[in-house]
VOFI-466858 format. One record per residue (C-alpha): residue number from 1; x, y, z. Coordinates in nm, 3 decimals. Layout:
BEGIN
num = NUM px = X py = Y pz = Z
...
% end
This chain:
BEGIN
num = 1 px = 10.265 py = 5.197 pz = 5.771
num = 2 px = 10.020 py = 5.118 pz = 5.544
num = 3 px = 10.150 py = 4.943 pz = 5.208
num = 4 px = 9.992 py = 5.000 pz = 4.867
num = 5 px = 9.791 py = 4.646 pz = 4.933
num = 6 px = 9.669 py = 4.748 pz = 5.302
num = 7 px = 9.367 py = 4.922 pz = 5.444
num = 8 px = 9.285 py = 5.017 pz = 5.785
num = 9 px = 8.972 py = 4.798 pz = 5.888
num = 10 px = 8.739 py = 5.067 pz = 5.924
num = 11 px = 8.820 py = 5.219 pz = 5.581
num = 12 px = 8.735 py = 4.839 pz = 5.464
num = 13 px = 8.421 py = 4.794 pz = 5.669
num = 14 px = 8.290 py = 5.140 pz = 5.525
num = 15 px = 8.369 py = 5.054 pz = 5.179
num = 16 px = 8.222 py = 4.698 pz = 5.230
num = 17 px = 7.854 py = 4.915 pz = 5.296
num = 18 px = 7.852 py = 4.787 pz = 5.666
num = 19 px = 7.887 py = 5.134 pz = 5.819
num = 20 px = 8.076 py = 5.436 pz = 5.831
num = 21 px = 8.403 py = 5.451 pz = 5.942
num = 22 px = 8.316 py = 5.636 pz = 6.248
num = 23 px = 8.073 py = 5.342 pz = 6.345
num = 24 px = 8.337 py = 5.079 pz = 6.272
num = 25 px = 8.531 py = 5.108 pz = 6.605
num = 26 px = 8.173 py = 5.071 pz = 6.796
num = 27 px = 8.141 py = 4.740 pz = 6.563
num = 28 px = 8.479 py = 4.620 pz = 6.632
num = 29 px = 8.479 py = 4.658 pz = 6.989
num = 30 px = 8.164 py = 4.495 pz = 7.011
num = 31 px = 8.323 py = 4.172 pz = 6.886
num = 32 px = 8.090 py = 4.137 pz = 6.586
num = 33 px = 8.391 py = 4.135 pz = 6.354
num = 34 px = 8.617 py = 3.879 pz = 6.282
num = 35 px = 8.948 py = 3.865 pz = 6.094
num = 36 px = 9.059 py = 3.544 pz = 5.998
num = 37 px = 8.831 py = 3.400 pz = 6.280
num = 38 px = 8.937 py = 3.609 pz = 6.530
num = 39 px = 8.822 py = 3.940 pz = 6.679
num = 40 px = 8.909 py = 4.233 pz = 6.486
num = 41 px = 9.142 py = 4.525 pz = 6.679
num = 42 px = 9.063 py = 4.872 pz = 6.641
num = 43 px = 9.332 py = 5.033 pz = 6.372
num = 44 px = 9.464 py = 4.703 pz = 6.248
num = 45 px = 9.567 py = 4.672 pz = 5.866
num = 46 px = 9.416 py = 4.416 pz = 5.642
num = 47 px = 9.588 py = 4.268 pz = 5.359
num = 48 px = 9.392 py = 4.119 pz = 5.047
num = 49 px = 9.426 py = 3.780 pz = 5.146
num = 50 px = 9.284 py = 3.853 pz = 5.477
num = 51 px = 8.904 py = 3.726 pz = 5.563
num = 52 px = 8.686 py = 3.976 pz = 5.725
num = 53 px = 8.349 py = 3.874 pz = 5.849
num = 54 px = 8.061 py = 4.064 pz = 6.017
num = 55 px = 7.791 py = 3.890 pz = 6.203
num = 56 px = 7.858 py = 3.591 pz = 6.014
num = 57 px = 7.886 py = 3.715 pz = 5.658
num = 58 px = 8.207 py = 3.726 pz = 5.474
num = 59 px = 8.273 py = 4.070 pz = 5.333
num = 60 px = 8.413 py = 4.227 pz = 5.019
num = 61 px = 8.514 py = 4.575 pz = 4.913
num = 62 px = 8.272 py = 4.673 pz = 4.686
num = 63 px = 8.399 py = 4.765 pz = 4.329
num = 64 px = 8.143 py = 5.063 pz = 4.277
num = 65 px = 7.976 py = 5.280 pz = 4.515
num = 66 px = 7.631 py = 5.406 pz = 4.476
num = 67 px = 7.570 py = 5.772 pz = 4.510
num = 68 px = 7.200 py = 5.934 pz = 4.501
num = 69 px = 7.073 py = 6.259 pz = 4.488
num = 70 px = 6.746 py = 6.286 pz = 4.672
num = 71 px = 6.494 py = 6.562 pz = 4.705
num = 72 px = 6.363 py = 6.512 pz = 5.021
num = 73 px = 5.989 py = 6.629 pz = 5.096
num = 74 px = 5.880 py = 6.776 pz = 5.442
num = 75 px = 5.787 py = 6.466 pz = 5.701
num = 76 px = 6.054 py = 6.235 pz = 5.643
num = 77 px = 6.306 py = 6.173 pz = 5.916
num = 78 px = 6.686 py = 6.132 pz = 5.826
num = 79 px = 6.772 py = 5.822 pz = 6.032
num = 80 px = 6.836 py = 5.470 pz = 5.933
num = 81 px = 6.638 py = 5.315 pz = 6.245
num = 82 px = 6.350 py = 5.169 pz = 6.083
num = 83 px = 6.154 py = 5.186 pz = 6.388
num = 84 px = 6.122 py = 5.563 pz = 6.343
num = 85 px = 5.805 py = 5.651 pz = 6.146
num = 86 px = 5.851 py = 5.813 pz = 5.804
num = 87 px = 6.219 py = 5.701 pz = 5.812
num = 88 px = 6.396 py = 5.774 pz = 5.480
num = 89 px = 6.538 py = 5.409 pz = 5.457
num = 90 px = 6.191 py = 5.308 pz = 5.412
num = 91 px = 6.068 py = 5.572 pz = 5.231
num = 92 px = 6.342 py = 5.514 pz = 4.948
num = 93 px = 6.335 py = 5.138 pz = 4.979
num = 94 px = 6.691 py = 5.122 pz = 4.830
num = 95 px = 6.774 py = 4.794 pz = 4.775
num = 96 px = 7.119 py = 4.785 pz = 4.964
num = 97 px = 7.211 py = 4.950 pz = 5.268
num = 98 px = 7.287 py = 5.366 pz = 5.214
num = 99 px = 7.360 py = 5.656 pz = 5.457
num = 100 px = 7.266 py = 6.015 pz = 5.429
num = 101 px = 7.579 py = 6.234 pz = 5.406
num = 102 px = 7.445 py = 6.524 pz = 5.652
num = 103 px = 7.122 py = 6.546 pz = 5.758
num = 104 px = 6.776 py = 6.778 pz = 5.729
num = 105 px = 6.547 py = 6.822 pz = 5.976
num = 106 px = 6.195 py = 6.649 pz = 5.979
num = 107 px = 6.025 py = 6.982 pz = 5.858
num = 108 px = 6.274 py = 7.073 pz = 5.612
num = 109 px = 6.295 py = 6.988 pz = 5.221
num = 110 px = 6.548 py = 6.947 pz = 4.982
num = 111 px = 6.877 py = 6.807 pz = 4.853
num = 112 px = 6.992 py = 6.513 pz = 5.033
num = 113 px = 7.310 py = 6.306 pz = 4.914
num = 114 px = 7.293 py = 5.923 pz = 5.003
num = 115 px = 7.556 py = 5.660 pz = 4.947
num = 116 px = 7.669 py = 5.348 pz = 5.073
num = 117 px = 8.059 py = 5.415 pz = 5.076
num = 118 px = 8.069 py = 5.552 pz = 5.467
num = 119 px = 8.446 py = 5.676 pz = 5.413
num = 120 px = 8.289 py = 5.997 pz = 5.209
num = 121 px = 8.028 py = 6.090 pz = 5.445
num = 122 px = 8.300 py = 6.164 pz = 5.744
num = 123 px = 8.492 py = 6.374 pz = 5.448
num = 124 px = 8.222 py = 6.581 pz = 5.349
num = 125 px = 8.063 py = 6.655 pz = 5.691
num = 126 px = 8.418 py = 6.788 pz = 5.810
num = 127 px = 8.353 py = 7.113 pz = 5.938
num = 128 px = 8.764 py = 7.194 pz = 5.915
num = 129 px = 8.713 py = 7.161 pz = 5.495
num = 130 px = 8.414 py = 7.406 pz = 5.476
num = 131 px = 8.256 py = 7.239 pz = 5.207
num = 132 px = 7.939 py = 7.476 pz = 5.095
num = 133 px = 7.588 py = 7.403 pz = 5.162
num = 134 px = 7.306 py = 7.639 pz = 5.023
num = 135 px = 6.956 py = 7.680 pz = 5.124
num = 136 px = 6.646 py = 7.872 pz = 5.062
num = 137 px = 6.430 py = 8.024 pz = 5.343
num = 138 px = 6.159 py = 8.207 pz = 5.410
num = 139 px = 6.079 py = 8.358 pz = 5.754
num = 140 px = 5.741 py = 8.488 pz = 5.901
num = 141 px = 5.817 py = 8.874 pz = 5.883
num = 142 px = 6.006 py = 9.118 pz = 5.654
num = 143 px = 6.382 py = 9.100 pz = 5.674
num = 144 px = 6.567 py = 9.381 pz = 5.783
num = 145 px = 6.929 py = 9.517 pz = 5.688
num = 146 px = 7.035 py = 9.431 pz = 6.069
num = 147 px = 6.916 py = 9.100 pz = 6.018
num = 148 px = 7.111 py = 9.001 pz = 5.706
num = 149 px = 7.425 py = 9.151 pz = 5.837
num = 150 px = 7.403 py = 8.981 pz = 6.163
num = 151 px = 7.288 py = 8.645 pz = 6.000
num = 152 px = 7.658 py = 8.694 pz = 5.763
num = 153 px = 7.886 py = 8.759 pz = 6.072
num = 154 px = 7.748 py = 8.486 pz = 6.283
num = 155 px = 7.465 py = 8.476 pz = 6.535
num = 156 px = 7.570 py = 8.335 pz = 6.910
num = 157 px = 7.368 py = 8.043 pz = 6.994
num = 158 px = 7.317 py = 8.020 pz = 7.386
num = 159 px = 7.188 py = 7.656 pz = 7.369
num = 160 px = 7.490 py = 7.514 pz = 7.157
num = 161 px = 7.714 py = 7.791 pz = 7.320
num = 162 px = 7.885 py = 7.879 pz = 6.998
num = 163 px = 7.876 py = 8.163 pz = 6.734
num = 164 px = 7.803 py = 8.045 pz = 6.403
num = 165 px = 8.066 py = 8.074 pz = 6.129
num = 166 px = 8.064 py = 8.359 pz = 5.872
num = 167 px = 7.845 py = 8.294 pz = 5.574
num = 168 px = 7.671 py = 8.426 pz = 5.292
num = 169 px = 7.323 py = 8.578 pz = 5.282
num = 170 px = 7.141 py = 8.705 pz = 4.968
num = 171 px = 6.804 py = 8.878 pz = 5.015
num = 172 px = 6.566 py = 8.693 pz = 4.756
num = 173 px = 6.224 py = 8.835 pz = 4.856
num = 174 px = 6.047 py = 9.045 pz = 5.148
num = 175 px = 6.047 py = 8.746 pz = 5.373
num = 176 px = 6.303 py = 8.490 pz = 5.190
num = 177 px = 6.687 py = 8.437 pz = 5.151
num = 178 px = 6.948 py = 8.260 pz = 5.031
num = 179 px = 7.205 py = 8.126 pz = 5.261
num = 180 px = 7.536 py = 7.943 pz = 5.236
num = 181 px = 7.719 py = 7.770 pz = 5.525
num = 182 px = 8.003 py = 7.595 pz = 5.542
num = 183 px = 7.943 py = 7.436 pz = 5.888
num = 184 px = 7.615 py = 7.199 pz = 5.974
num = 185 px = 7.529 py = 7.249 pz = 6.341
num = 186 px = 7.211 py = 7.098 pz = 6.458
num = 187 px = 6.910 py = 7.305 pz = 6.302
num = 188 px = 7.157 py = 7.596 pz = 6.248
num = 189 px = 6.925 py = 7.811 pz = 6.056
num = 190 px = 6.619 py = 7.756 pz = 6.232
num = 191 px = 6.834 py = 7.843 pz = 6.559
num = 192 px = 6.992 py = 8.171 pz = 6.391
num = 193 px = 6.660 py = 8.291 pz = 6.288
num = 194 px = 6.510 py = 8.203 pz = 6.632
num = 195 px = 6.796 py = 8.402 pz = 6.801
num = 196 px = 6.694 py = 8.709 pz = 6.594
num = 197 px = 6.303 py = 8.670 pz = 6.674
num = 198 px = 6.254 py = 8.535 pz = 6.361
num = 199 px = 6.057 py = 8.198 pz = 6.274
num = 200 px = 6.150 py = 7.989 pz = 5.968
num = 201 px = 5.843 py = 7.895 pz = 5.760
num = 202 px = 5.999 py = 7.707 pz = 5.462
num = 203 px = 6.341 py = 7.578 pz = 5.443
num = 204 px = 6.504 py = 7.420 pz = 5.140
num = 205 px = 6.838 py = 7.281 pz = 5.056
num = 206 px = 6.911 py = 7.335 pz = 4.699
num = 207 px = 7.290 py = 7.308 pz = 4.691
num = 208 px = 7.568 py = 7.047 pz = 4.822
num = 209 px = 7.918 py = 7.135 pz = 4.697
num = 210 px = 7.882 py = 7.119 pz = 4.315
num = 211 px = 7.554 py = 6.865 pz = 4.348
num = 212 px = 7.193 py = 7.066 pz = 4.265
num = 213 px = 6.856 py = 6.989 pz = 4.323
num = 214 px = 6.722 py = 7.101 pz = 4.003
num = 215 px = 6.573 py = 6.840 pz = 3.801
num = 216 px = 6.475 py = 6.636 pz = 4.067
num = 217 px = 6.083 py = 6.633 pz = 4.144
num = 218 px = 6.009 py = 6.625 pz = 4.524
num = 219 px = 6.031 py = 6.307 pz = 4.650
num = 220 px = 6.250 py = 6.124 pz = 4.383
num = 221 px = 6.610 py = 6.055 pz = 4.340
num = 222 px = 6.853 py = 6.006 pz = 4.087
num = 223 px = 7.212 py = 5.838 pz = 4.068
num = 224 px = 7.503 py = 6.087 pz = 4.032
num = 225 px = 7.642 py = 6.134 pz = 3.712
num = 226 px = 7.997 py = 6.056 pz = 3.667
num = 227 px = 8.118 py = 6.403 pz = 3.563
num = 228 px = 7.963 py = 6.533 pz = 3.913
num = 229 px = 8.097 py = 6.228 pz = 4.084
num = 230 px = 8.433 py = 6.364 pz = 3.940
num = 231 px = 8.373 py = 6.727 pz = 4.036
num = 232 px = 8.274 py = 6.633 pz = 4.385
num = 233 px = 8.593 py = 6.406 pz = 4.463
num = 234 px = 8.799 py = 6.701 pz = 4.260
num = 235 px = 8.665 py = 6.951 pz = 4.549
num = 236 px = 8.663 py = 6.707 pz = 4.810
num = 237 px = 9.042 py = 6.561 pz = 4.778
num = 238 px = 9.207 py = 6.817 pz = 4.537
num = 239 px = 9.249 py = 6.577 pz = 4.276
num = 240 px = 9.065 py = 6.397 pz = 4.017
num = 241 px = 8.934 py = 6.062 pz = 4.124
num = 242 px = 8.730 py = 5.799 pz = 3.936
num = 243 px = 8.711 py = 5.595 pz = 4.228
num = 244 px = 8.856 py = 5.574 pz = 4.600
% end
C-alpha cells in the first residue's frame, strides 16, 4: 500500500521528465535506472529519501509541469525520433524534453498538446475515458446524408478489424464537416472516409477536451493558461487540481 509520501517508480520517472509511465518499465528492464545504487525494479515504491539515477544522472521530480498548445502545420511528423526528418522536437526546439499527447499524421494540421509530464499522456489517451477531440474535415466530393449517418453510427475498418465508436458529425459545407471523436485509432478519420469511398483533402484538429487552437497561428505554440489547466484536470480526474 502506498503511503502519502511514497510514489511508484514509473510515476516518478514521468514526473521527472524522463519518459511516459508506459515507457518507464522498458527503461527499468534495460538496467538504465538505479535506486540507491541498485538496479530498479518494476512497480517498486520510492520514498523521498531514495536516490534515483538514470543514465548516470540523479533525478528529481519537477515542481511544475510544462503544458504547451501547438498549432501543427502539415508536413511535421509527431515523433521524438530526431533522425526522422521534419520531426516535431526539432521544429519546436523546446529547451527541455517534451512529449506529444496523441498524434496527428504528417499530412494533418491543428492542435497538439505537448508536456513534460508523461503521467497525463496516458490519462488523456485512455480510450475508456472517452475524452473528446474535434476536427474539421474537407473531402473530395459532395457529402450525402448516408455518409453522415454512417460516419456517426460507426464505420467498419477491415484493416484494423474494428468498427469505430459512435461519434458526432456536423455538415459545414458541400464537401466539409466537423467530427467529434472519443477514440484515437491510427489515421481514423482518413480510414473512415476511405471506407466510404471519400478522400480527405484537409484535416484540422481544433479542439482537445476544453482546449482550442483559436488564437495560435500555424507553426506557433503557447503555454496553457492556469484556467485551462484547472478545467483540463477537472475533466480528467473529476476534481479540481492545481498540481498532481
